[in-house]
C-alpha positions as CSV (number, residue, x, y, z in Angstrom):
1,M,251.0,102.8,205.1
2,T,249.0,99.6,205.8
3,C,251.0,96.9,207.5
4,L,250.4,93.3,208.6
5,F,249.7,94.3,212.2
6,D,246.9,96.8,211.4
7,P,243.3,95.7,212.3
8,I,240.9,95.0,209.5
9,Q,237.1,94.5,209.3
10,L,236.3,91.3,207.4
11,G,232.6,91.4,207.1
12,A,231.3,91.0,210.7
13,I,234.7,90.1,212.0
14,A,236.9,92.7,213.6
15,A,240.3,91.1,213.0
16,P,243.1,92.5,215.2
17,N,245.7,92.0,212.4
18,R,246.0,91.1,208.7
19,I,247.8,87.8,209.3
20,I,245.2,85.2,208.4
21,M,245.7,81.5,209.0
22,A,245.0,79.7,205.7
23,P,243.0,76.5,205.6
24,L,245.3,73.5,206.2
25,T,244.4,69.9,205.9
26,R,246.1,68.1,208.9
27,C,244.3,64.7,209.0
28,R,243.7,64.6,212.8
29,A,240.1,63.5,212.7
30,T,238.9,59.9,213.1
31,Q,238.5,57.4,210.3
32,G,234.8,58.2,210.5
33,H,235.6,61.9,209.9
34,V,234.7,63.0,213.4
35,P,236.9,65.9,214.8
36,N,239.3,65.0,217.5
37,P,239.7,66.9,220.8
38,I,243.4,67.5,220.0
39,Q,242.2,69.9,217.2
40,G,241.1,72.2,220.0
41,D,244.7,72.5,221.2
42,Y,246.0,73.1,217.7
43,Y,243.6,76.0,216.9
44,A,243.8,77.6,220.4
45,Q,247.6,77.7,220.0
46,R,247.1,79.8,216.8
47,A,244.3,82.1,218.1
48,T,246.4,85.3,217.7
49,A,245.8,85.1,213.9
50,G,243.5,87.9,212.7
51,L,241.2,85.1,211.6
52,I,241.6,81.3,211.3
53,L,240.2,79.6,208.3
54,S,239.7,76.0,209.4
55,E,241.0,72.9,207.6
56,A,238.8,71.9,204.7
57,T,235.7,70.2,206.2
58,G,233.5,67.8,204.3
59,I,229.9,68.8,203.7
60,S,228.8,65.2,202.9
61,Q,230.1,61.6,202.7
62,E,229.9,61.9,198.9
63,G,232.1,64.9,199.0
64,L,235.0,63.9,201.3
65,G,237.8,61.7,200.0
66,T,240.7,62.4,202.3
67,C,241.8,60.0,205.1
68,F,241.2,61.3,208.6
69,A,239.8,64.7,207.4
70,P,236.9,66.1,209.4
71,G,233.3,66.5,208.2
72,I,230.4,68.6,209.4
73,W,227.4,66.9,207.9
74,S,226.3,64.8,210.9
75,D,225.2,65.5,214.5
76,E,228.1,63.6,215.8
77,Q,230.6,65.7,213.9
78,T,228.9,68.9,214.8
79,E,228.9,68.0,218.5
80,A,232.6,67.1,218.3
81,W,233.4,70.5,216.7
82,K,231.7,72.5,219.6
83,P,234.4,72.1,222.3
84,I,237.1,72.6,219.6
85,V,235.7,76.0,218.5
86,E,235.0,77.0,222.1
87,Q,238.6,76.3,223.2
88,M,239.8,78.5,220.3
89,H,237.3,81.2,221.3
90,Q,238.5,81.0,225.0
91,A,242.0,81.7,223.7
92,G,240.7,84.9,222.0
93,G,240.5,83.8,218.4
94,R,238.0,83.9,215.5
95,I,237.4,81.0,213.1
96,F,235.5,80.3,209.9
97,C,234.7,76.8,208.9
98,Q,235.8,76.0,205.3
99,L,233.2,73.9,203.6
100,W,234.5,71.3,201.1
101,H,233.2,69.0,198.4
102,M,236.0,67.3,196.5
103,G,234.0,66.3,193.5
104,R,235.9,64.0,191.1
105,L,238.8,63.7,193.6
106,V,236.7,61.4,195.9
107,H,237.7,57.7,195.4
108,P,234.7,55.3,195.5
109,D,236.3,53.7,198.6
110,F,235.1,56.7,200.6
111,N,231.6,56.5,199.3
112,D,230.3,52.9,199.5
113,G,231.8,52.1,196.1
114,N,229.8,54.8,194.2
115,P,231.7,56.9,191.6
116,P,232.5,60.5,192.4
117,I,230.4,63.4,190.9
118,S,231.7,66.3,189.0
119,S,230.6,68.8,186.4
120,S,231.5,66.3,183.6
121,A,232.7,62.7,183.1
122,T,236.4,63.4,183.7
123,T,239.1,61.8,185.9
124,G,241.5,63.3,188.4
125,P,245.2,62.9,187.6
126,G,247.3,60.3,189.2
127,N,246.6,58.5,192.5
128,T,244.9,59.3,195.8
129,R,245.5,57.8,199.3
130,T,242.7,55.6,200.7
131,Y,242.6,53.7,203.9
132,E,243.7,50.7,201.9
133,G,246.6,52.5,200.3
134,K,247.2,54.5,197.1
135,K,244.7,54.0,194.3
136,P,244.1,55.7,190.9
137,Y,241.3,58.1,190.6
138,V,238.2,56.9,188.7
139,E,236.1,58.7,186.2
140,A,233.4,60.9,187.7
141,R,229.8,60.9,186.6
142,P,228.3,64.2,185.6
143,L,226.0,65.7,188.3
144,E,222.5,65.6,187.0
145,L,220.4,68.8,186.9
146,S,217.9,67.0,189.2
147,E,220.6,66.5,191.8
148,I,221.7,70.2,192.1
149,P,218.9,71.0,194.7
150,R,220.2,68.2,196.8
151,L,223.8,69.4,196.5
152,L,222.7,72.9,197.5
153,D,220.8,71.4,200.5
154,D,224.1,69.6,201.5
155,Y,225.9,72.9,201.6
156,A,223.1,74.6,203.6
157,N,223.0,71.7,206.1
158,A,226.8,71.9,206.6
159,A,226.5,75.7,207.1
160,E,223.7,75.2,209.6
161,N,225.9,72.7,211.5
162,A,228.8,75.1,211.4
163,K,226.6,77.7,213.1
164,R,225.5,75.2,215.7
165,A,229.1,74.3,216.4
166,G,229.9,77.9,217.2
167,F,232.0,78.9,214.2
168,D,232.1,82.6,213.4
169,G,231.3,82.1,209.7
170,V,232.0,79.9,206.8
171,Q,234.3,79.9,203.8
172,L,233.3,78.1,200.6
173,H,236.1,76.1,199.2
174,S,235.9,76.9,195.4
175,A,239.6,76.3,194.7
176,N,242.3,73.7,194.1
177,G,240.5,71.6,191.5
178,Y,237.6,70.5,193.8
179,L,233.9,70.4,192.9
180,I,233.1,74.1,192.5
181,D,236.4,74.7,190.7
182,Q,235.6,71.7,188.4
183,F,232.4,73.6,187.4
184,I,234.2,76.9,187.0
185,R,237.0,75.8,184.7
186,S,236.6,75.1,181.1
187,G,239.1,72.3,181.2
188,T,236.9,70.2,183.4
189,N,233.4,71.5,182.6
190,H,232.2,70.1,179.3
191,R,228.5,70.5,180.0
192,E,226.0,71.8,177.5
193,D,223.2,72.8,179.8
194,D,222.7,75.9,182.1
195,Y,225.8,75.0,184.1
196,G,228.3,74.7,181.2
197,G,229.6,76.4,178.1
198,S,229.7,80.1,178.8
199,I,231.5,81.7,181.7
200,A,228.2,82.8,183.2
201,N,227.0,79.2,183.1
202,R,230.2,77.8,184.6
203,I,230.1,80.1,187.6
204,R,226.4,79.6,188.1
205,L,226.9,76.8,190.8
206,L,229.4,79.0,192.6
207,G,226.8,81.7,192.9
208,E,223.9,79.4,193.9
209,V,225.9,77.7,196.6
210,T,227.2,81.1,197.9
211,Q,223.6,82.4,198.1
212,R,222.5,79.3,200.1
213,L,225.4,80.0,202.6
214,V,224.3,83.6,202.8
215,G,220.8,82.4,203.5
216,V,222.1,80.7,206.6
217,W,224.8,83.1,207.8
218,G,224.1,86.5,206.2
219,K,226.5,88.2,203.8
220,T,229.0,89.4,206.5
221,R,229.9,85.9,207.6
222,V,230.4,84.1,204.3
223,A,233.7,84.1,202.4
224,V,235.0,82.2,199.3
225,R,238.4,80.8,198.3
226,L,239.4,80.7,194.6
227,S,242.7,79.6,192.9
228,P,242.7,81.3,189.5
229,N,246.3,80.6,188.4
230,G,247.1,77.6,186.2
231,D,246.5,73.9,186.6
232,S,245.2,72.7,189.9
233,Q,244.9,69.0,190.4
234,G,244.2,68.6,186.7
235,A,241.7,71.5,186.5
236,D,242.6,74.4,184.2
237,D,240.9,77.2,182.4
238,A,241.5,78.6,178.9
239,T,240.7,82.2,179.9
240,P,241.5,82.6,183.6
241,N,241.4,86.5,183.6
242,E,237.9,86.6,182.2
243,T,236.6,83.5,184.0
244,F,237.8,84.4,187.5
245,S,237.1,88.1,187.1
246,A,233.5,87.2,186.3
247,A,233.4,84.9,189.4
248,A,234.8,87.7,191.6
249,K,232.3,90.2,190.2
250,L,229.5,87.7,191.0
251,L,230.7,87.3,194.5
252,S,231.1,91.1,195.0
253,D,227.5,91.6,193.8
254,I,226.3,89.0,196.3
255,G,228.2,91.0,199.0
256,I,230.4,88.4,200.7
257,A,232.7,89.3,203.6
258,F,235.9,88.7,201.8
259,L,237.6,86.7,199.0
260,E,240.8,84.7,199.4
261,L,242.9,83.8,196.4
262,R,245.6,81.1,196.3
263,E,248.0,82.5,193.8
264,P,251.5,81.0,193.9
265,P,254.4,83.3,193.0
266,P,256.9,82.6,190.2
267,F,259.4,80.0,191.2
268,G,257.7,79.3,194.5
269,T,257.8,76.4,196.9
270,Y,255.8,74.2,194.4
271,G,258.3,74.9,191.6
272,N,258.1,77.2,188.6
273,T,254.6,78.7,188.6
274,D,255.5,81.6,186.3
275,I,252.0,82.3,185.2
276,P,250.7,85.9,185.0
277,A,248.7,86.9,188.2
278,V,245.0,87.1,187.9
279,S,244.6,89.0,191.2
280,P,245.1,92.5,189.6
281,H,242.0,91.8,187.4
282,I,240.0,90.5,190.3
283,R,241.1,93.5,192.5
284,K,239.3,95.8,190.0
285,V,235.9,94.1,190.3
286,F,235.8,92.8,193.8
287,D,234.8,95.5,196.3
288,A,235.2,93.7,199.7
289,P,238.6,92.8,201.3
290,L,240.9,90.7,199.2
291,I,243.2,88.2,200.8
292,L,246.2,86.7,199.0
293,N,247.8,83.4,199.8
294,S,250.8,81.2,198.9
295,D,254.5,81.2,199.8
296,Y,254.5,84.6,201.5
297,D,257.2,85.7,203.9
298,K,257.0,88.9,205.9
299,A,258.8,91.1,203.3
300,R,256.7,89.9,200.4
301,A,253.5,90.2,202.5
302,E,254.3,93.7,203.6
303,A,255.1,94.7,200.0
304,A,251.8,93.4,198.7
305,L,249.9,95.4,201.3
306,A,251.9,98.5,200.7
307,E,251.3,98.3,197.0
308,G,247.6,97.9,197.5
309,K,247.5,94.4,195.9
310,C,245.4,93.1,198.7
311,D,244.1,93.8,202.2
312,A,245.5,90.9,204.1
313,I,247.7,87.8,203.7
314,S,246.9,84.2,204.6
315,F,249.8,82.1,205.7
316,G,249.7,78.3,205.5
317,R,252.9,76.3,206.3
318,P,254.4,79.0,208.5
319,F,251.4,78.5,210.8
320,I,251.9,74.8,211.0
321,T,255.4,75.2,212.5
322,N,254.8,78.5,214.4
323,P,251.7,78.6,216.6
324,D,252.8,82.2,217.6
325,L,253.5,83.3,214.0
326,V,252.0,86.7,214.6
327,E,254.5,87.5,217.4
328,R,257.4,86.0,215.5
329,L,256.6,88.2,212.5
330,R,256.1,91.3,214.7
331,S,259.5,90.8,216.4
332,N,261.3,89.5,213.4
333,A,262.2,86.3,215.2
334,P,263.3,83.2,213.4
335,L,260.7,80.6,212.4
336,N,260.7,77.0,213.6
337,P,261.8,74.5,211.1
338,A,259.5,71.6,210.1
339,L,260.0,68.5,212.2
340,G,261.7,65.9,210.1
341,G,262.7,68.4,207.4
342,E,261.0,69.8,204.3
343,T,261.6,69.4,200.6
344,P,259.9,71.6,197.9
345,W,257.5,68.9,196.7
346,H,256.8,66.6,199.7
347,F,256.5,67.7,203.3
348,T,257.4,66.0,206.5
349,P,255.0,63.1,207.2
350,T,254.5,64.3,210.8
351,W,252.2,67.0,209.3
352,Y,249.7,64.3,208.4
353,L,250.0,61.8,211.3
354,Q,247.1,61.1,213.7
355,S,249.0,62.3,216.8
356,A,250.3,65.4,218.5
357,E,253.7,65.0,216.9
358,G,254.2,67.7,214.3
359,Y,250.9,69.1,215.2
360,T,250.7,70.7,218.7
361,D,254.4,70.3,219.8
362,Y,256.0,73.2,217.9
363,P,257.3,75.6,220.6
364,T,256.4,79.3,220.9
365,L,259.1,81.9,221.4
366,K,258.4,82.0,225.1
367,Q,258.7,78.2,225.4
368,A,261.9,78.2,223.3
369,T,263.4,80.9,225.4
370,R,262.4,79.2,228.7
371,D,263.8,75.9,227.5
372,S,267.0,77.6,226.4
373,N,267.4,79.3,229.7
374,A,266.8,76.1,231.6
375,A,269.5,74.4,229.6
């Protein structure tokens, strides 16, 4: 029976276990979106994961609207990533860079006052945090057909920079209501051209971007993340089974290394998400390894593997507080609590500070045992 601690081949990556570190925005870069050396400590601490998926990393100024999140579109950013990735490799780990364009969720404050782009003229729900405080989202302008080659070039440039920085591959962020997801879902894509209307048209950009990444990295070092279940930051779809099965089939035909799905369980951490799972439909059409994510503990993860629902599990919040999560799961040891506490909807602010607090100061089992003995 397959278990979390069995090795798995993820494209070109020989992962020593099936405990994947999910992409986690941590806001430790500079205000100019240049990675910070402390990120090297953070990733190196977590190098025992089968594979690390980096925090979402902006492909362009236009596409990044999160304070202190890193980018990888410039030489300065790329050079800053190099020692971070090398430190993680020296610790024995493997890491893919997650490539991110936020689409309509970029406030003009991040982009010289220019409106965000999206599939259509829609507006993200609620407010976003800027360096000047919280502000409401503004209406996006539809991406012009003439601009799509430029967007594809931005993704290819970021992929090239990720290769120069030493990453082991890239993951395309196509989930959580960001740009690619805004094209995929019928609720945000109101276009009437070749990129809107039918499912085949709405997943066209997903396929074109993925092909450009494959052109840089090869099929065995490119992955994709999707979030097929329910509303995600105001993005939803009328026929998720059909839409996301078609997307998964497209990606399977391209031959990517693996597909990761963020699929919250019923009554999970984020509240009642009692929406039928799309992953069983995707499992039927996607031939490479499938990774499931969201609110997994060891028991639920082992059950998903044993039942053949997926091939690996990506863990998010548990990796924030437990740099040695693999060892803790293996030995059934208790997990560290979040510094400052945690509530279902809002997490401790130390997770998003620009310091080591709540970032690199969570103890491993060995450290906790040593400190306990010393006391």
